[in-house]
N, C-alpha and C positions, 0 to 999 in steps of 0.2 A: 882498318879492319883486318886486313890481311895480316898485319903484324900481330894483332891480338890472337888470331887463329894459330899462328905459328908459335906464339908463346905457349898456348895451351897444349899443342902437340909436343913441344919440347918437354913440358912438365910431365905429360903422360909417359913419355919414353923414359924419363928419369925414374918415375915411380915403378915402371916395369923392371928396370935394371936393379932397383933396390930390392924388389920382391925376389928376383932371381938370386941375388946374393944371399938372402936368408934361406932359400930352399937349398942352396948348395952347401950350407954350413953343417947340416945334420949328417952328412956322410953319404947320403944318397943310397942307402942300402936297398931301397925299393921294396921292402916287405912291410905290409900293413901291420902296425904295432900289435893289435889283438891276436894276430896269427903268428907273431914272432915267438919261437920257442923260449926265448930268454924271459918272457913275461909269464909263462905258463904257471910256475909255482905260485906267484902272487895272485893270479887270476883264479886258480883252483882254491886257494885259501879263502878269498873273498866270496867265491861261489858257495863253498860249503858253509861258511859262517852265515851268509844270507839265507841259504836254504834251511839250516837248523833254526835260525831265528824265526823265519816265517813258519816253519813246522811247529815250533813251540807256541807261537802266537795263535796259529790256527787250532792246534789240538787243545790248548789250555784256555783260550779266551773266546775266540770267535765260534768254533764249532759247538762248544757246550751251549753258548747262547742261542745259536741257531737251533740246536736240538731241543732246548727248553721251549723255544718259541713254537717249533713244530709240534712238540708234545702238548703244549698248552692249547694250540689251535685244534689239534686232534681231539683233545678232551672236551673243548668247547663245542666242537662240531657234534661229538657224540652226545653231549648234554642237550644241545639244541635239537638233535634228531629225537632223543628220548622225550623231550618236552613237546615237540611237534606231534609225535605219535600219541602222547597222553592227551594233548589238546584235541587231536582228531577223534580219539575215543570219546572224550567228553562231549564234543560237538555231535557225534553220532548218537550218544545217549540223550542229549538235549533234544535232538531232532525226533527221536523215538518218543520221548516224553511229550513233546509238542504235538506229535501226531496222535498219541493216545488221548491227550487232553482235548484236542480238537474233535476227535471222534466222540468222546464223552459229552462234550458240549453240544455236538449235533444231536446225539441221542436224547439228551435232556431237553433240547429245544423241540425235538419232535414229540417227546412225551408231553411237554407243556402245551404245545400246539394241539395235540390230540385231546388232552384233558380240557383245555379251554374250549375246543370245538364241541366236545360232549356236553360241557356245562352250558354253553351258549345254546346248543340244540335243545337241552332239557328246559332251559329258561324260556326259549321260544315256544316250545310245546306247552308249557304251563300258561304262558300268556295267551297263546292261541286258544287253549281250552277255556281260560277265563273270558276271552273275547267271544268265543262261541256261546258260552253260558249267558253272557250279557245280551248277545244277539238273539238267542233263543227266547229269553225273557221279553226282549223288545218285540220280537215277532209274535209271541203269545199275546202281549198287551195290544199290539196292532190288530191281530185277528179278533180279539175280544171287542175292541173298539169298532172294527168293521162290522161285526155281528150286531153290535148295538145300533150302529148307524143303519144297517140294513133292516133291522127289526123296526126301528123308528120310521125308516123310509117306507117300509111295507105297511106300517100302521097308518101313515099319512098319505099313502098312495090314493086311497079313496077320496080323501079330502082334496088332494091336488087334482085328481081326475075330475071331480065334481066341479071344482072351480074352473078348470080348463074348459069343460063342457059348457058351463054357464057363460064363460067369455065367448065361446064359439057361437052359441045360440044367440047371444046378444049381438054379436057382430053380424051374423047371417040374417037374422030376422028383425033385429032392431028392438026386440022385446026383452024385458028383464024377467028372468026366471029366478025363483028362489032356490037357494042351495039345497033345501030339503027336498024340493020337487026333483032336482037333478039327481040327487042321491037315490031317491026311490026309483027313478027311471033307470039308473045304472044297475041297480040290484035286480 
């Protein structure tokens, strides 16, 4: 195991030496290549080429599309706001119409109720008057009948009194008295 570890260490050392050989071959100037003045002209060329390409793409393709989108959204928002304000006005008008129709309906209902009440009151008064007339006729008929019964009763009172006296005399004395004798005694 110790030998295997030694073999690995030797291999790592050899790899490090090979890496050092490659690093030493570029001359070891020590300047980072993007900051090396020898590369400035090519870097400036590619910078300006990329800048103008991006500028053209932005100014001719992307920004017009973004501008159209912004303008379209702005007009859509303005249309939506106009439509919302129109709908709000319509809703307010509908609410006013509803309120007016509700007030009219209430007024009509009150008028109908009042008219119905008046017609029912008039009908009740008519029926009461008819019932009073019928009751008056019945009362007159009853009074007439009562007068007839009273007259008959007064007419028969002598006969009834005579019969009662005859019954009393018969009960007290035990004698039978004639009805004519009782009547003459009463008169």
